[in-house]
C-alpha positions in Angstrom: -17.2 -3.7 5.9 -15.0 -3.2 2.8 -13.2 -6.4 1.9 -12.0 -5.6 -1.7 -11.8 -2.7 -4.0 -10.6 -2.4 -7.6 -8.8 0.9 -8.2 -9.3 2.7 -11.5 -6.4 3.3 -13.8 -7.0 7.0 -13.5 -6.3 7.1 -9.8 -3.0 8.7 -8.9 -3.4 9.4 -5.2 -5.0 7.6 -2.3 -6.0 9.9 0.5 -5.3 10.1 4.2 -7.0 7.2 6.1 -8.9 6.1 3.0 -9.0 2.4 3.9 -8.1 2.6 7.6 -9.6 -0.2 9.7 -11.3 -1.9 6.8 -11.1 -5.7 6.1 -9.4 -5.3 2.8 -7.4 -8.4 2.0 -5.0 -7.6 -0.8 -3.6 -4.3 -2.1 -2.4 -4.0 -5.7 -0.9 -0.6 -6.5 0.6 -1.6 -9.9 -1.4 0.9 -11.9 -0.7 4.6 -11.9 -0.9 5.4 -8.1 1.9 7.8 -7.2 0.9 8.7 -3.6 -0.4 6.7 -0.6 -1.8 8.9 2.1 -0.9 9.0 5.8 -2.6 6.1 7.7 -4.2 4.9 4.4 -4.2 1.2 5.4 -3.6 1.6 9.1 -5.0 -1.2 11.2 -6.2 -3.3 8.2 -5.8 -6.5 10.1 -7.0 -8.7 7.2 -4.3 -7.6 4.7 -2.3 -10.6 3.3 -0.3 -8.9 0.5 0.6 -5.5 -0.8 2.1 -4.8 -4.2 3.9 -1.4 -4.6 4.1 -0.6 -8.3 6.7 1.3 -10.2 4.9 4.6 -10.1 4.6 4.9 -6.3 6.7 7.9 -5.1 5.2 8.7 -1.7 4.0 6.5 1.1 2.6 8.5 3.9 3.5 8.1 7.6 1.8 5.1 9.2 0.3 4.0 5.9 0.6 0.3 7.0 0.8 0.7 10.7 -1.1 -1.9 12.7 -1.2 -4.3 9.8 -0.2 -8.0 10.5 3.5 -8.8 10.6 2.7 -11.6 8.1 1.8 -9.1 5.3 3.8 -10.1 2.1 5.0 -6.9 0.6 6.3 -6.8 -3.0 7.9 -3.8 -4.7 8.3 -3.5 -8.4 11.9 -3.7 -9.5 11.2 -0.6 -11.6 10.3 1.5 -8.6 12.9 4.2 -8.3 12.0 5.3 -4.7 11.2 2.2 -2.7 12.7 -1.3 -2.2 12.2 -4.2 0.2 14.5 -4.6 3.2 13.9 -7.7 5.4 10.3 -7.9 4.0 9.5 -4.2 4.8 9.1 -1.4 2.3 12.0 1.2 2.7 13.2 4.2 0.7 16.2 3.4 -1.5 
């Protein structure tokens, strides 16, 4: 099962359910990703941290549903759409 994946700089969109139910441990979207598809990381019970970079404009419904409550989310201060509220990613 998938545990890690390095995303190319050219990637701007991650499709629906792309990583659903994988064992991926950390998600770093600090490159050029603008869109995270619906259910993209749903039920990824091994995720420990997620970094949302400045270019992310869309996070699909249920993108992180079923992930552990202990996931450490970080959102770039330069992101104009999302912020952290009580440790969860929310629209500004």
